[in-house]
N, C-alpha and C positions, 0 to 999 in steps of 0.2 A: 434760743432764737438767735442770739448774737454770735454763737459759735458757727452756725451755718453761713451767716453773713460774712464772717471773717474768712471762712473757707472759700466762699464764692469770690470774695475780693482777691484772695491769694491766687485762686485759679485764673481769674480774669487777668491779673497782672502777669502771670506766667504765660498765658495765651498771647497777650499783646507783645510781650518780649520775644516769644518764639516766632510770631508772625513777622515781626520786624527783622529778626535774624534771617529767616527764610527769604524775605524780600531782598535783603542785602546780598545774600548768596546768589539769588536768581539774577540780580543785576550784574554781579561779577561774572557769572557764567555767560550771560548774554554779551558782555563786553569781550570776553575771550573768543566768542564765536563770530564776532563781526569780521568782515573781510580784511580790514586794515589791522585788526587786532586792537586790544586795549593797550594802555600804557605799559602794563606789566609784560605783555607779549613783546612789544618793541624793545623794552629794557632787556628781556631775556635774549632776544636776537642780538642786541648789541653786545651783551656779555658773551654770548656764544661766538660772535665774530672775533672778540678779543682773545678768548681762551682756546677755542677750537675752530680756526678759520676754515679748515678742510670740511668740517661738518656744516658750517654756515654756508659754504659754497653749494652744498647739496639741498638747501632749503627750497629754492625755486623748483627744482626737479621733484622734490617730495610733494610740494603743493600741487604741482601738475598731476602727479600720480594719484593723489587723494581726490582731486577733482575728476579725473577719469573714472576712478572707482565709484564716486558718487553718481556720475552720469550713467555708468553701466547699471548700477543698482536701480536708478530711476527708470531707465529703459526696461529693465526686467520687471519692475513693478507695474509699469504701464502695459506691458505685454500680458502679464497675468490678469490685470483688470479687464483688458479687451477680451481675453479668453473667457473670463467669468461672464462678461456681458453677452458674449456670443452664445454661451451655454444657456443663459437665462432666456434669451430670445427664442431659442430653439428647444424649449423644454418638451420632452416627450409627453404625450397624453393630451396635449392641447388641440391637436388637429391642425395646427398652423405651422408655418415655417418649412424650411427645406431640410431634406435629409432625415425625415422622421422614420422612414421605413428601413428594413434591412434588405 
């Protein structure tokens, strides 16, 4: 009886430790993804400015490019969503909607 309690206690301790680790990792990732960046992002940019100023000069351009790509992807997903909704509204066999016949 005490063996399974010891095992359960060990597993619970592992689970709590693992959850805390994952929570910390998630916070770190969220910090990296913030628009201003976390402290480590700013530190990395400062280091890049010191070591490779020509690369650091391209950062604003790269950020703009990434933002344009995100916007294009968002527009593409919205267009796909609208297309799916249009297809669902005009499902064949319901007797409603436009363009049902050939």
